[in-house]
N, C-alpha and C positions, 0 to 999 in steps of 0.2 A: 559329488556328481553335479554337473552343471547342465541344465535342461534349456535348450533354445525354445523361446516362445514367441508367437506372433502378436499376442495381445497380453501385455504384461499385467494389466488390471484384472482381466478375467482369470489368468493363470494364478495371480497372487490370491484372489478370492478362493480358488480351489485349494491351493497348497496351504493357505492359512487355515482353512476349515480342517484340513488333514493334520497339519503339524503344529498349529498354534501361531502366535505372533512371530513375525520374522525378526531376527537380530539386526539385519541390515535391510533398509527399505529405501533404495535410491532408484532414479529413473533408468539407470544402466544395469542394475543388479538388485535382486531381492534374495536374501539368504536366510536359511533356516538351519538350526542345529537339531539334529534328530539322533538322540542317544550318542552324541559325540561325532556323528557323521554329518558332513556339510551337504546340504541340498540347495542349489542356487538356481535362480531363473535369470536367463540372459536374453533380453529382447533383441540383441544384435547377433545372436547365434545363428548358425546355418541350420535351418530346419531339415534339410535333406540329410545331414550327417547325424542327427539325433543327439542324445545326451553323451557327455564325456565324463568318465570317472577320473578324478584326480587323486594322485598319491602325494602326500606330503614328504618332502625331502629336505635335507639340510642345505645342499648346494645344487641348484638347478643345473648349472653349467656342467659340473663334473658328471652328474648322473645322466644328463642328456648326451654328453660325449660318449660315455660308456654304452649307452643304449644304441646310439647311431652306429657304433663299432660292431654291434651284434646283428645289424641289418635292419634295425628300425628306421623309419623315414620321418622327416620333419613335416608336420602339417602347418604349424605356426611357430615362429621363432620366439624365444623368451622375451617377455615384455612385463613391465611393472603394471600391476592392476590396483595396487594400494601401496602406501608407504611401507617399504621393506618386504613387499610380497610380489614375487614374480611367478609367471606361469608360462608354460609352453605346451603344445600338443604334438604328440608323435603318433605313429601307426606301426603296428607289428607287420610281419611279412604277409599277413592275410588282409591287411588294410583296416584292421580294427583299431580305432582311435583310443588313446589314453592320454591323460595329462599329468604334468609334474607341477607342483606348487611348492615354493620355498623362497630362499634368498638367492 
């Protein structure tokens, strides 16, 4: 899950108190591993849309194509966020956002 935040320093203090030290601590993303589940803080995220839950997939493009064929809509196109890691955000027919993370 990626949580949009307006004040990364303040949010990092709160989430570090809750989850312990982050595994990634960058100005653009702070990430925590919580029992194998990723919780990330994104200072560039859209506060109005709220958190996005990401699902790990082997092939972002093929899963994205299959989901779009079911009526899902694209909120953000696939993009590389780290070497070998791509993400995109889709929405279901009710507008609920969800993300894909993979290659």
